[in-house]
N, C-alpha and C positions, 0 to 999 in steps of 0.2 A: 921500910918498904910498905910494912902495912899502913903506918901512919898517914903515908902519901895518898896510897890506894882509898882509906875511910875518909880521907880529905875530898880526894876527889867525888866520891861518890855523894859526899853530905853538899858539896858545890852543886853538882849536876841536878840533885833532889833539890835544892832550894831555886834554882832557875827555871825549874819546871814548874813550881809552885807560884812563884812571882810570875810567870808567864799565862798562868790559869789564872790569875787574880786579875790580870789586866785584861783579858778578853772577857770577863763577867761583867754585864752593863750594870752601871750605878743606880742606886734608888731614884726614881723621878727621871730618870733619861729614857729617852724614847728609842728604841734599837730602830733601823729600819723595816720596815713590815708591819710595825706593831701599830694597833689602834689605839688613839690616847682613849685614858680611864674616862675622861667628859665624854665620849661617844658613848660609852658602855653603860652612862647613868640612865636609870629608867626614865628621866625626866627629859632626857635629850631627844630632840627632832629626830624623829625618823622617818627615812625614805619610804615611799608605797613599794609593797611586791610587784614586780613585773611579772606578766601574765597574759595569756591569749587564751580568748572564748570563743568558740564555734557554735552558731546557732542561725535562727531565722528571726529577721526585723518583725519585732512584735506593732509596734507603733512607728509610724514617722516621724522624722525629727523634729521636735518644738525645741524653736530656738537652737540649742547647740549640743541638744542630747536626745536620745533614742533608747526604746526598750529591745533588749536583745533575749529571745528565750532559748536558753542551752538545755542539756542535759539535767542539769544541777538546779534548774529555776530561771527566773527573770532575772536581769543584773540590767541596769543603768549604763550607758556608756557617752561617754562626755567627749563630743567631736570637736570641742573648739580648738585644740592644736593638732587635729589629724588630718593626714593625707590619706583620700578615698581614693581608691584603683578599682578597675573592674578583674574578669577572672584573668587577662592577659596583661595585666601591670600596668595599663594606662591610668593616666590621672582622671579623674571623672569628678562633676559636681556631686556636692553633699546632695542635691535635690534626687540625685540617682537613689538614694536609699528609700525604699518603697517597702510598704508592708509586705511580708512573705518572703523577701529575696534572702537566700543564703548569704551570711556575711561571716567572716571571721575577722576580730577587734584583736588589737595587741596595745599594751599600753602597761601603765601604772596603777595599782588598786592604792583607792585610799577610800579606808572604811568600805562600804559595799556598791562604789561607782568604780566602772573601769575609766581613766583618763587615756582615751586612745592617743596612739602616735602615728598608728596605721588603721585602717579600716580597709579589706578588701572584700567586693563582693563577687563572689564564686561564680554566681550563675549568670553574671554580666559578660557578655562576648564583646572581645574588642571591635573597635568601629573599623571596619573594610576600608573607611575611606581613608583614613588616617595611614594606613600600611603603604610603605613604599613598595611602589610595583616596576618591575623591572622596563628599562625602556627597549 
């Protein structure tokens, strides 16, 4: 009886070990949710950091960029791919970006330039003519 119990315990232990080894990822294999080693390499291309800057427009747009004065200093904002909105969320033309207007730019930092995806001109009010009125 003792031999049978010992044999059963040894068999159960070996099944546990084999099951644990089967779940262990193999060297070089990519487990779900893991980043590849090439992405962690120092020479790999990096995406910019996403961020938001709030301040006042220092210079009117020249081409597709303007300078925004923030609490941390002046930053260059590239608006080539940005959607410009007024305080009510309505789309406005980039020509509405004027010196002194409070603005909030959201986008991706690349170096010292913020490539904006959205620019909100917080002091501009919605155009009352475009609002729908009840009939």
